[in-house]
N, C-alpha and C positions, 0 to 999 in steps of 0.2 A: 197071483200077480198077473199083470198085463204088460204088454209092450210099453216101453218107456218112450213117450212122445219126444221126438228130437234126438234120440240116441243115434240112429243111423249106422250102428256097427255092422248090421247085416247087409248094408249097402256099400261097405268099404272092405271089410276083412275077407270075405270069401270070393273065390273066382266064380264067375257066371259064364258058362260056355254057350248059352243061347243068345241070340240077338236081343239087344235092348235098343229102343229108339235113341239114336244118337251114338250108339256103340254097336255097329253091325256085327262085330265078331265077339260080342260079350265083353267081359272085363277080367283082367287078371286080379289075383288076390292082392289086397292092400291098395288097390286103386279105387278112388272115390267114383261112384257111379255118376254119370252126367245128369241123371234124373234126380239126384239128391240135392235139394235146394239149400240155401244158406242157413236155414233153421234145422237142417238134417231131417227134412220131411220129404217123402217120395212124391215127386210130381205126378207119377203114374198110379198112385194108390186109388183103387176102385175103377181104373181105366182098363178097357179091354186089351190095350197094347202092353200092359204089364206082363213080364215074363211069368210063365207058370211056376218056375222055381221060386220066384219072389212071392207070388200069391200063396204058395204052399208053406212058406216059412212062417212059423208061429213062435211066439215067445215061449221059452222054456228056461227055468231057473238054472238047469244044468248047462245050458248053452250060453245064456245071457248074463248069468251071475246076478249081482245085486246093484251094479252101477255100470255106466257106459264104458269106462276104461277096462273093467273086468270083462265085459261083453267083447270088446275088441280083442283082448288077449285070448279069451277062450275060443272065439270063433277062428282067430288066426291059428291057434294051436290045432284045432280040429282040421282046418284046411291043410296044414303041414302034415298032419298025421294020416290023411287019407289020400 
């Protein structure tokens, strides 16, 4: 499987502690990244300003499940558990 276009769960559920353009302190868990557009696509995808943690995230069925709502729940659970 591959990343679901327009999912955006990885840009909402986890905290990101490194700076993101428009979010100098990163973002807390559950907060929508300002770089996530109205179609749940990253405005920084492929751009050098994209944080390394975002670049390193890759689709995994164990983390993303089979649909967006499951991805949000699983990533939120992982965030809380770590």
